[in-house]
N, C-alpha and C positions, 0 to 999 in steps of 0.2 A: 560649822567651823569658823565661818567668817565672823559671826556674832561673838563667839568665844575669843577669837583673836582680837576683835575690836575692844572687848572688855579688858583683855590682858594687856594690850598695848599701853594704855595710860598708867597701869601699875608699874610696868618696867620703866616707863618714861619718868614717872615721879620718883621711883626708887633710885634711878640713876642720878636724877637731878638732886635729890636729897642727900645722897652719899657724897657726891662731888662737891656740893655747896657747903656741906658740913666741914669737909677738909679745907676748903678755901677760907672759911671762917676761922678755923683753928689756926691757920697760918697767919692771917692778918691780926688775930688776937694774941699772937705770939705764944700760943699753947704749943704749937709745933713750929719749928724754925726752918724756914725755906732757905736753901743755900744762896749766897750772894748778898749784895747790899740790901738793907732794910727798905722795902718798898712802901712801908706804911708811914714813913716820915713826912711825906707830902700832906697826909691827913693830920697827923698829930702836931706838926709844926706849921706848915704853910697854910693849910686850910683853917686851922685853929686860929692863926694870927689874923687871917682875913675875916673870920667870923667875928672877932672882937672889933675890928674896924667897921665892918658892915653894920654891926649892932649900934654904932653911933649915928647911923643915918647917912653915911657917905661911902664911896668906894675907896679901895686902897690906892689912892692917886700917887703916893710916894713909893710904890713898890712896882718896879718894872716887870716883875714876874706875873703880875695881874694882866693877862692878855686876853680877856674874855668879854663877850658882850654882857650887857647889864643883867639879863635874866639868870646868868650864872650865880648871881647872889642868892637866888632861891635855893639852888642846890647846896651852896655853902652854908646857908642858914638852916637848912632842913633838919639837922640834928636837934634843933630847939623843940621839935615835935616829941622828942623823947628825953625830957629834962632829967629823968631819973637815972640816965646812963651818962658816962663820960662822953666827951665829944667824939673821940675816935670810935668807940664802941657803937654809939648811936649811928654814926655815919655808915659803918660796916653793915649794921642791921638793916638800915634803910636801902642800901644798895642790894642786899639780899632780897628784900621785899620787892624791889623794882625788878630784879632778875626773875622772881616768881611771876610777877605780873606780865612780863614779856612772854614767858612760857605759856601762861594762860591764853594770851592773845593769839599766839602762834598755834596752839593746839585747837582753839576754836576755829581759827581761820583754815586749818587743815581738814576740816570736816565738810562733807558735801560733795556734790558732783564736780569732777575736775580738780579736786583738791587733794592734798597729801599730808599725812602727819610727819613726813620727813623734814619739813621745815622746823618743827619743834625739836626734832632730834639734832638738827644742825646746831641749834642754840644750846641744847643740853650738853652736847659733846664739845662744841667749839669753844665755849667760854672758859672752861677749866684748862684748855690747852695753853692759855696765856699765863697760867699760874696766878698767884695772889695779887698781882698788879691790877687785875680787872676789878677787884673789890676795893682797891686803894686809890681809885680815881673816880670822878663823877661822870665819866663817859658812858657808863651803863645807863644812867638816868637819861642822858641825851638820846641814846640809842632807843630807849623805850618810847620816847616821844616820836621819833622818826618812824619806828615800826608801827605805832598806832596810826600815824598819818597815812602811811601806805595802805594799811588794811582797811582804813575808812574811805579810801578814795572812790571805790566803785559805787557804794551806796550813799555815802555822806560826803560829797566833794567839798562842801563849805567847811565842815568839821576838819577834813583833811588839810585844807588850806590854813585854817587857824592853828592847827597843831604844827604844821610846817613853819609857820611864823614864830611860834613859841620856841620850837627847836632851834631856829636860826638865831634867836636872841639868847639861847643858851650856849651855842657853840658854832654858829655860822653854817657849818656844812649841811644841816638838815634842810636848808633851803633847796638843795639839789633834788630832794624827793619830788618836787613839783614838776621836774623836767618831763616825765612821761605821763603825767596825768591828763586826762581827756577833758576838753572844754575849758571855759573861762572861769567857771565858778570857783575852783580851788585857788586860782591865781588872784582873783579879786578878793576872796576871803583872806588870803595870805597878806596882801598889801594892806587891807584895812585893819586886820588884826595886828600886823606888825607895826603899823604906824601908831595905832592906839597904845600898844604896849610900850613902844619906844617913847612916846610922849609922856606916858605915865611915869616911867623911870626918870626921864629928863626933869620932870617937875618935882618928883618926890625925893630923888637922891642925886646930888650933883656929881658930875664926873663919870656918868655911865658910859660915855663913848670915848673916854680918854685912851682906851686900849688901842684905838686905831693908830695912835702915834707911838706906841710902845715897842714896835718891832722893827724900826728902821735900822737899828744897828745889829740885828741878829746875824750870827754867823751861819755855818752849815752844821746842823746837828749830826753827831757821829754815827747815827743809825740810818741816815737818809741815803737815797740813791746817789746824790752828788758827793756824799762823804767818801765814797770809794776812791775817788780821785786822790784825795789827800791821805787816805789810809795807805795807798800804794806809794804816793809821793814821799811820805815820811821815810821810806826805805831808800830813797834816792836823794836825800839831803834837803828836802823841803824845810824851810826855816820857820814855819808856823808851829802852832801847838794846839792842844786841847785845853779849854778852860770852862769852868762853870759860868754860863752866860745866859741870862734870861731864864734861869731855872732849869737849864739842861746843859749837858756836856756838848760843847760845840767847837768846831775848828775855827780858829782865828789866825789870820796871817795873810801872806801874799796870795793873790788870785782867788781868795775866798769870795770877794765881791763879784768876780767874773762868773764863778760857778753859781752863785746866788742869782745872778741875772739870767743865766741859762735856765735855771730851774723855773724862774718866773716866766721865761719865754715858752718853756714846755707846757706850763700851766695855761698860758694863753692859747697855745696850739690845741690843747685838750678842750678848752672852752669853745674854740672855733669849730672843732670837729663835732662837739655836742650840739652847737647851734645849727650846723649844717645838717646833722642827723634829724633834728627836730623839724627843720624846714622841708627836708626831703620826705620824711615820713608823712608830713601834712598833705603831700600831693596825692596820697593814696585815698581810696574810699574810706568813709568813716569806720566801717566794720573792720577794715584792715589796718587802720592807723595804730590804735592803742587798745589792744585786748586787755583783759583784767590783769594779766601778768606783766604787761609791758611797763607799767609804772614802776614795779619792783625791779625789773631787769634794768631799766634805764637809770634808776637811782643807784643801783649797785655799781654799774659801769661808771657812772659819773663820779661817785665818791672814790672809787678805786683809782680812776685816772688822776684825780686831784691829790690823792694820797701819795701816789707814786712820784708825782712831779713836785711834791712839796719839799721845802728845805728842811723839814722835820718829819720823821716817821717814828713817833713814839710808839711803844708797844700797845698802849691803850687804843691807838687808832684802829687796830685790827678788830676791836670790839664793834666798831661801827660796821665794818665789812661783814663780820659774822652775823650781826643782826639783820642787815639788808639781805645777805645771802640766804638767811633762814626764811625771810619773807618770799624770796624767789622760789625756794623749794616747796613752799606751801601750794604752789600751782603746778599741776602736772604738765602744763603746756610750756612752762619756763624752759628756756634753752641755756640756762646758766649753770648747769650741773658741773661741767668741767672747771669753769672759773671759780666757782664756790669751793670745789674740792681743792684747787690750788691754794686758795686763801686759807683753808683749814690746815693744809700742810705747812704753809708759811707761818701760821700761828704756832705750830709745834716748834719750828725752828726759832721763832721769836723768843720763846721762853728760854731757849738755850743761850741766845746772845744777851738777853736781859730777863732776869737778873743773874742767871747761873754763871755765865762766862763774860760778864760785862767788863771785867778787868782786862780781858784779852781784846775786847772791842776798843776800849779807851786807849790802850797801848799799841794798837794796830799790829798785834801778833798775826802770824799766818793763819792760825785757827780763827781768830776774831774776824779777819778779812774774809775767810772762806764762809763763815756763818752768815755774814752780811750779804755776801755775793749770792749765796743760795737763797736767803730769805727775799732779798730785793728782786732777784731774778724770777722767783716764783710770782711775785706781785706784778712785775712787768709782763710776764707771760699771761697771767690772768687778765690784765688790762687789754692786751692785744686780742686774745681769744674772745673776751667778753664784748669788745667793741665790734669785732668782725661778726659775731653771732647776732648781736643786737641789730646791726645794719641789715644783715640777710633776712632776719626774722620780720622786720618791720618796713624796710624800704624795698628790698628786691628779693623775693623768694625765688628759689631755683626754678628756672623754666618759666618765670612769670615776668613780663615787662613791668618796669616801674610805672605806677599809675593804673595798671590793669586791676580790675576787681576780681575777687574770688568769693562771691557772696555766699554760696552754700557751705563750702568747707569752713570758711572763716566764721560764719554764723554759728556753726556747730561748735567750733573751738571756743568762741566767745561764750556760748551758752555753757560749755563745760567748765569754763573758768568761774562761772557765777555760782556761789554757794546757795544751798537751800535756805540758809538764814544769813543775815548780815554778819560780818566778822566783828 
């Protein structure tokens, strides 16, 4: 029976993936119309414009909406691989191919002792919860690199470090996947690879790091946690407003700078907690510090904390969390079941606030405020629960003093986390 179920599982998995992705493609290709604003305009207008500029050998230095590290040019230029298709169609197809590659990685990683196919199911089910937006941004490509880095960490730490560096040069946040990796090898590889790639871009294309100065005048994006202050304040006479700024709808006006500073402060607190966790976990014996699932759990919590405290929480950011959460669920020993479930529920609420009812969000109607409060509340809850679980799992187990070893049980757990074949 187990053999029959094992054979049947990939069939259901692939069938669900194929059906859901076909629907997503039909939406982004405008064969079917998804309610709300057109989410594909970023590809057909903004990305296409960047593609033309990048093709001249420079970055879009005169466009403040270009806020990405230099390797993002690779994602924007990637439709050139399919010259027989229009730019938008080629981009959507490549995102779909990337989606399939992530599924293949997760399915392979879920096989073996101590592993689970549930990680692949998290990806298959979680991605379409965000609607067509997920295929109309390049975040799935970045997530694929981060997922590959985490899955390579146990057997190929240098490869993992190199992939983390590439991911960081695509969209910064994948650097956080290094946080829970064991040993120096991935960190050294990341530094060397990142420096080499950065130097290559600096020499070959001018302006690769101009994005670092493009966000100084950002407001508070209308979907962020801090935006709830202004959504409510608008009903009590706040004099600011919502404008298209840096490519997104943002609050601009009195006290926006203060809330932005608070957001940065919260991000600093999150960074401090993560640093404290890393140092505290390092006090434990090697077998207890970082099991195979710890890298995924730590990366998930870190990215979740920085997402929640950011001045911007765009819908595509949840693709990152779904991908990292899927890696967590590839390990039976992972303690991130509840936080990942909360993220999946938050993803379902996200598609309601964007694009379905984005007009209510922008105009701060009670419905729009309620949707944001629920979505952001779920993400905050996931952050708190995830941080608490990560600390207890790696720093202080129940009934075990910090620094005390538990060699036999932990050795068995580590062994269970290690697959029969490398992911």
